[in-house]
N, C-alpha and C positions, 0 to 999 in steps of 0.2 A: 504493500500500500504506500501511496505517497503521503508525506507528512509535511506540514508547514512549520513544525517545531522539531523536526528530526527525531522525535519520539524517544529521546533519552537525555542524558546529562548535558548535551549541547544546548539545551534550552536555558541553561544557566551558565553562559560562557564568560570568558575572560574580558587583551591586545594586544595593547598595543600596545591585542596588543598587538597591540602590534607584536611582531615577532621580537622586536627589540625596542627598548625605550630610548635608544639613541639612534641617530641615522648615520649610515656609513657614507658620509660625504665630507668634503672640505668646507669648513665654515667660511662664510663670505662676510666682507665688511658691511656694516649697516649702511642703509641708504643715506646719502648726504642730507636729504630733506629731513631726516629724523632728528637732526640737531635743533630744529625749530621748537623751542619749548614755550613759546609765548603767544599762544592763540592759534586759531585755525588758519587755513590757507585762504587765499582771496576768493576762490570759487569752489565750494564744497559740492561734490556730486549729489544729485538728488537721489534719495533712497528709492529703489526700484529701477532706476536707470543704470547705476553702476555700483558695484560692490568692490571695495579694496580689502583684500584679506592678507594678513601678515603671517609668514612662516619663517622659521629660524634657519633653514638650510635648503638648498636646491638639490634635486636628485641628479646623479651622474647621467641618467638617461630618463626619457619620458616613456620608455617602453615598460608597461606594467608587468609583462611576462618575465622580464629579466631584472626588474628592480626590486624594491623592498616596500612593503606596505607602510613603512614609517613615513613615506612620502604621500600619504593620502591627501594632503592639502593640495597637491598638484594633480594626482590621478582622478580624484573623485569628480571633478567638474566635467571631465570628458568621458568617463566610463561608469555607466550604471553597473552595479554588481548583479550577478545572477540571483542572489538572495540578499534580503535586507535584514540585518540584525536590529531589532527594535529595543528601545530603552529598557523594557522589562526582561530582556534576555531571550525572548522568543524570536522566531524567524518568520518572515513574510516574503511573498514573492517580489522579485525584482524583475530582471529580464526573464527569469523563469517563472512561469505561472504555477507549476507543480514541481516538487522536488522531494527526494527522500530515498531511503533504503528499501529494498525489496527483499522479502524473505527474512532469514535469520542470519546472525553472525556478522552483519555489516560488511558483506562482501560484494553486494550488487547495489548500484545507485543509479537512479533514473532522473532525468530532467526533461520537462516539457516547456518549451518557450512560449511566450506571448505571441499572438498573431499581430502582424503589421509593424514589427519593429525593424527599423533601418539604421544602418551606421551613418555617420556624418557624410561619407562619400556616396550615399544613396544605395549601397548594397543591402539586400534583405538579410536579416539574421534568421537563418533556418537551421535545421539539424546538421546539414553538411558544413555550414559555416562554423557552427559550434564545435563539431568534431575537429575541423581543421585547426581551430584555435587551441583546443585542449591538447591535441597531439603536439602542436608546436610548443605550448607552454611547458608540458611535462617533460620534454626532452631537452630543455635548456640547461646549460651547465652553470649559469649564474642566476641569482635571484632567489627569493623566497618561494614563489609558487611551485617551482619544480620539486622542492623539498616536500611541500605539502601534498603533492600529487604523486609522490614516489611509489605508493602502493598500487597505483592504477596500472593495470596490465593491458587493457584495451578499451577503446571507445568505439561503440557501434551505433550507427544511425538506425533508429527503429521506426521512424516515421518522418513526415515532412518537418515537424517541429520538435522531434524528440530524439534523445540519445540515451544509451545505457552504458555505464562504466562498470567494468568487471575488475575486481581488485585481487592482487596476489595474496593478500592476507587481510584479516579483519582490520578495519580502520573506521572508527566512528566519527572522524573529524571533517568529513567533506562539506557538510552544510556550513559549518563555521568557516572553513577555508574559502568557500564561495561567497561569503558575505563581505561587507566593506572593510572589516578590520584587517583581514589577511589579504584580501584583494585577488585571490586566485580566480574569481569570477568576473574580472574586468575584461570582458570579451573584446578582442581586436578584430577588425575586418579582414577578410581573406586577402584583399589587395595589399594591405600593409604586411601581412604575414609573408607574402611572396617577396616583399622588399623590406625586410625588418630594419634596415638602416634608416628608413624614413621615420621610424618611431623614436629615434634618438633625440630628435628636436621637433617632433610633431605628434599629433594625436590622431587616432582612427577608431574611436569608440562609438557606442550607442547611447552616450549620456546626453544631458541637456545642453552642453556647450562643446566647443571645439577650439583648439588653439589657433590664434591669429599670429603667425610668425612675423608678419610685418610690424606688429606692435609689441614684439617680445624681444628682450635681451636676456639670453640664458644666464642664469646665475644671479640676475638682478631683479627682473620682473617678467611675469608671464601673463599675457592677455588672452582671455577666452571670450568668444562671441557665441551667440545662440546657434545651436545645431538646427538648421531648417527642417531636418527630417526627424526630429525627436518625437517619440511616440506619445508623450504625455505633456502637452503644452502647459498644463496647469502647474507643472513643476519648474518651469522656466521663470524664476522670480526676478531675474535681472536681465537687462539688455547686454550687459558686459560685466565680466569678472576680471579684476586685476589681482594677481597673487604677487605680493612683494616680499622679497627676501630681506629680512632684518635680523641679523645674527645676534645682536646685542639685546639681552632681555629688557634692560632699562630703556633702550631706544624704542622697543616695541610699545612699551607703556606710553612713552611720550608721543609716539605716532598716533596712538588711539586718542589721547587727550587733545592732540592738535587737529584731529579730524582727517588726517592723511590716510588712515585706514579705519574701517568700521568693525572689523572682527579679526581675530588672530588666534593662532596656536600659542598658548601661554607657556610659561616656565614656572615650575613649582617654587623656585626661589623668589619669584616676584608676586606671589599670591596676595600678600598683605599690601604691597604697593598698589596692585591693581584695585583692590577693594577700597583703599584710601583715595584712589583717583576717581571713585564713583562709577567704575566700570561694572558691567554684569560679569560675574565670574562663575564658570561651570568647571568644577574640579573634583570629579569622583576619584577615589583611589584606583590605581590601575597597574602600576609597575612595581614589582618586588625589587627593591633596591637594597644592596648590601654587598658583601664580599663573596664572590663565587670562587670555590676551590677548583681550579682546573686540574690540579695535581693531587688526586686522592690516593695515589699509590706511593708517594714519596720519591718519585723519580727525579724531580727538580729540587724540591724542598722536603728533605727527609721527615721532618716533624709532621707534615700534613698526612703522611701515610698512616698515622696512628689516629683512630677515631676519637680517642680521649683528647687529643690536642685540638681537633676540630670542635669537639663539644666544649672544651675550655674556652675557646674564642667566642662561642655563643653565650656562655655565662658571663664573659667579661664585658659585653656590650650592654649599655643602658639604652635600650631602644626608645623608651618614652622620652628621655632627655634629648636624644637626637631629633626625634620627630617634632618635639616642641621647639627646639632651637632652630631647625632648618625650615620647618613648614608651619610653625605656630599652632600645632595641634597634636598633642601626644596620642590621640586616638588613632593616628596613622601608624603607630608602632606595629610592626608585623614580625612574627617569629615562625611563620609557616608558609606553605606554598599555595594558598588560596585566600581569597578575600572574603570578608563577611558577606553573606548572601549567596555565595557560590556553593555549588553542590559539595565540593570536597572540603569546605571549611569545617573545622572542628575546634570549638572554643577551648576544649581541654588542652589542645596543643600549645596554647598561649602560656601555659604554666610549666612547660618542659624546661625552659631556660630562663628562669627569673634572673635579674641582674644579681650576681653573687661572685664577688671578687675572690673570696676565700675558696669557694668551690672551684673556680677556674684555676687558682694557684695549685690546689691539691691535685687536680687532674693533670696539670702540666708536670708536677713533681712525680706523680705515679708513672708518667710516660717517659721520665728521664730528662725533663727540661725544667728543672726547678729554677734555673737561672734565666729561663726564657730563651728566646731565639730571635733571629732576624728573618723577616718575611718580605719578599719582594711582591709588590702589588702595583698594577697599572690602573690608571684612571684617565679621564678626559674632562676637559672643561665644558661640558654640555649638560643641561638639565640638572645641574648641581651635583654631579657625580664626584667632582673633585672636592667639593665642600663636605660631602658625606664621608669621603676617605679621611679628610682631616679630623672630622669629629670622631670617627672610629679609632683613628691612630692615637688620639689622646687617651682614650679609655683602655685600649689594649696595652699601652705602655705601662699602665698601673699593674699589669700582671707579668711584665717583663718581655712582652712581645713588641718588637720594634718594627714598624712598617717602613720598608724602604720604598718610597713612592716614586713611581715614574709616571709623569703626566704626559700623555701623548700630545704632540703638537697639533694634529688634526684628527678628526674622527676616523678618517680613512686609515691613518697610521694605527689608531687604536684597534680597528678591526683586523688589520693585517697581522698585528701582534697577537690579538686574541685567537684568531682562527689558526695561526701558526704555532700556538702553544708556547710562546716565548717566555711567558711568566707563569709562576705557579698559582697566582691568584689575581683576580681582577675585580674592581668595583664595577658592578653592572646594574642595569635596570632591565627587568624582563616583564612584559605585560602578562597578566594572569587572566585566565578565563576558566579553564578546566584542565584536568590532568592530560588530556590529549594534546592540547596546545602547548602545555609545559613540556611534554615529551618532544615535540617537533624540533625545537631548537635548543632545549636546555638539558634534557636527559638522554635523548637519542645519541648514541655514540658517533653518529654522523652529523650531529647538530653543531652549529658554530659556537655554542656556549659550553661544549664538551670537547674541546680541541684535542685532548689526549685520549679520547675515545674510551673513557672509563665505563664499565658496565658491571652490574651486580646480578647474579643469577636469580635471587629472590625478587628483586625489583622487576627483572625481565618477565618472570612468571606472573607477577601481579598485572603487569601491563598487557600481557598476552590475554589474560582472562578479561581484563577491562575492555580491550578493543572489541571483543566478541559479545560483550554483555549489553544489556539495556535495562531501563527502569531502575528499580530499587537495588538490583544486583550491581549495576554500574555505579550507582551513588555510593554504595558500601565500599566498592573497590577504590573509588576516588579517595575516600577517607583513609583507607589502608595505605595507598600509595603516599599520600600526604604524610602520614605518621612515619612511614619508613624513611622518607627523605629527612624529616625532622630528627628522628632518633639517630640516623647515621650521620647527621651534621653535614649534609651535602654542601651546604654553604652557610653563610651567616646572614639570613634575611634581617633587615633592620626596620624598614618602613615600606608601607604601601604607598609609594609616591603618587601624587595626583597627576593625571594627564589633563592639563588645564586649557580652557578656552576663554577668551575675553571678548566681549562685545560692547559697543557703545549703546546708549539708550536709543530705542526705536528699532532695534534689531531683535528678531526672535528666531526660533527654529532649531537652536543648538540644544539638543536634549540628550545628555549622556549620563549614564550611571555605571557603577561597577558591574552591574548585571549585563550590560552590553559592551563590556570591556572598556568603557570610557571612550568609545570611538563612535561618534555620531555620524549620521549621513549628512555631510557638509552641504550638499545641495538643497537641504531643507532650510538653510539660512535664508531669511526673507524679511522684508519690512513688516513691522507691526501694523495690523489693519486699523 
């Protein structure tokens, strides 16, 4: 049977999550106009005519099949997803009118498209076009979507508007992957697939807008105009969209105050400043932020190979103090791998690692490190990850663990080092939704946040059962996986950092909660009526 809620734990998903809470791009300098702190511009665009949206970093490519969903602020304007993840965590139709698993064990998935959908280039979106896109997407060597579709063995056209995906092994995550948070459902036209280089600087989607290259300067600003072939005219809320790259978080606030932009992807470190500026702030918890242990066998840093050491570092961190200091809200403290309201969340796990310096010291002594040790960790100056590292460093020093911090110059350098396994530990942000999305990039031995390909037989067994389960059985397994990760001290989760959005007065439509991974459908942004 088809299901609009995927029939299982996907109905209470994570993000962004994004796959990562930082974007693998080179940060750009803030726009020169952002330095105007004293009032609005001479002619402010009329709401409904033009929306200017701020984002912190540009993507290296506009091709959604080889990019990362972290760049939703660029992709979403031109690409409607196959499935829409709603604020309450359930799923509704996007380009696909029907979707879901067939039979048992989550091994067969079917999609039926809406009638009358066309791409910006006028091509009709039908079963053949969808198959061409999915086959192209899942065979790419770069980008998040190929990882999400790794279990797809074949795509078969079963009707004029329908396809069936057969999976190599159970995988319950396809509905979530096809929604806006992960972006594997951002379908590209067949013409562009035959000439993929055209997607590096252009768009070819079935969304409400399309890129106008003549008004775009890559890395600085991107202009989108209405797609004349869009299937749902009621969702074209603006004549034009300008996406402006503003890398400095403070400059983003000033641009909003000055009227240069009307909405923006925020930064968790500027939440209080945005509220003080009178902006509308949408900031649900989204990304598990803390220290990820890439080296759990002690290959690079011998102490990390002992679970007692990893547990000691969890006891040494005062999560509530860091959450309060960095984000102004100690309720954002997090010591597990799910957020409140998500299926895998277990309140009891919050008590596993209370802040206890004496306990941390005893565990270190029992493991043979009574005098502590030095630990190399890499971070990057985006979304406050460097600030989080400094906060943790001060607390870990109290138990004798000295963080030797290397701050990557660019986000691209950070990801090169991360995926290359250069350091034993990294300060990371990882969007949470469910244990399936956590596996994709974080637990999976092939995932970017597990660069040394660590695996555990017990955890593998739990995931195998979870991927084939549904309903209450799947929910129970999510909690078991969460508990296993906590007890084994897979990392040091510290806060559920918000994925924040800011808007000026008169703008509505940004509706995000932790149940929808904190990732809204940006094309819902519109003037208040």
